[in-house]
N, C-alpha and C positions, 0 to 999 in steps of 0.2 A: 352420692359421692362421686366426683368426676374422676375419670381414669388417671389424670395427671396427679391429682392429689393423692390418690390411693398409691401410686408407683412412688413419688418423691416426698410425700408428706406435706406439702405446702400448695398454695394455689398457683395456677399458671400466671406468669407475668406476661401479659401481652401489651402491645402499645396502647391499648385502650385503658388499661388500668394504671398506666404511669401517671396520668393527670386526673386530678378530680375535676368534676364538672364545674366550669366557671373559674377555675384556678389560673389557667393560661389561655389567652385568646390565640388560637392556633392559625387563624387566618388574619390576614390584614396587611397593610403597607409595611409595618414594622418588620414582619416576617420576611416579606419579599426583599426589603432593602437589606436585611441581615444576611439572607442568602446570597444576594448579588455581591455584598462585600466579601463574604467567604470565597466565592467563586473568583472574583478579582485577585483576592490574596493568594489563593492556590494557584492561580495562572502566573502570577509575579515570582512564586517561588519556583514553579517549574521552569520559567524562562531563565531565572538565575542559575538553576542547577544545570539547565542544558548548556549555557553559555560557559559555565565553569568547566563542565566536561569536555566542550569543543575546544576551549583553551589548552586542557590537558593533552587532547589529542593532536592538536596543531603544532605543539612543540616538536613532536617526532615525526611529523609528516614532512616529505620534501618531494620534489618533482624529479622524476627519474626519467633520464633520457639515455638510451643506449645507442651505440654506434655499430657499424658493421664490424664483424670479428670479435665482438665482445663475447665473453662467456657470462651466462646467466642462470640462476636457478628459478624454477617455477614454483609458486606456492600452491599446494594441494589443499583443498578444503576437506578435512576429515569428516567423513559422515558415518555414523554409527550403523554397523552391520554391513557395510559395503566394503568388499575387498577389491583394492586396485593397487596396481604397481607391485604385485607379488607379496605383499605383506598384509597380515589381517590383525585388527583390534589394536592394542597398544602399541605395537611395533609398526604400524603403518607410518610412512615418512610424512612429514610436513612440508618439505621441499623435494622436488625432484630435479635431476639434472647432474651436472652442468650441461648446457646446451650453448652451441655457438650461434650467433646471429649470423645468418647468410647474407640477407638483404633487407632492405627497408622497404615495406611495402607501400605505406603512404605517409605524408607528413601530417603533423597535428594540425588540425583545422582551426583557424581563428577566424572569427566572424568579421566581415567587412561592412561597416556601416554604410558605405556608399552604394551598396547593393540592394538595400532595403527600399522598396516602392511603397511610397505613402498611398493611402486609400483614397484620398482625395482625387488623385489622378485616374484611378480606375473607374470611378463614378459607379460605385455600388447603389443599387436601388433599395429603397427602405422595405418595400414589400416583398422583394425577392421572388417574383413569379417563377414557377417552375412546373411544366406540364410533362408528363411521360405519356408516351403513345406506343402501344404495343405494336410490333412489327410482324413478328413471326413466332410460332411455338416451335422450340428446337427440340424438345424431348419431353417424355412424361413417363411416370412409372407409379406403381402402386406398392406401397410397403405395408406388411402385415405387422401390427402391433398388438399382441395378445388376442383380443377378439375383434379388433377393429382394423379396417383397411384404410390407409391414408394416401390420397392421391396427390402426387407432386408433379408440378408442370413447370419447365424451364422456358422463360419467355425472353425473346430479344426486344429490348426496349429502345425507343428513341426519345431523346428529351429536347425540348426548345428552351 
């Protein structure tokens, strides 16, 4: 008697015993097509669910722009077990502040399409030959790792 049958009182159901021999053809083009259809269906469902969640999130999203002398709160990401800003656990704040904006460091960057350089002008070679020539050995050291010694060498290279 098998240990599984002795313990549970019935035979073990493994994937081998789910089908009788010759009952279902497990391999073939139909199985592949069915699997591909299921994968495509799952991908479509995932895409619709993601777009639905994005639409819910986009309703509350807005661009924030602050000026000098505005007062702002900073959002704190609460991490479990880390005590910051003087309180711990459930009492840790979600926002800290208010802080006054003293000056603006940089403007928001918007890409300028006129600054993009087309690759045809540069003349990139298809094979891209690249050679490195060692110029000098700058430094070397030997590190001990358990029972091995590993030699490291710092080399100055010149490329063409």
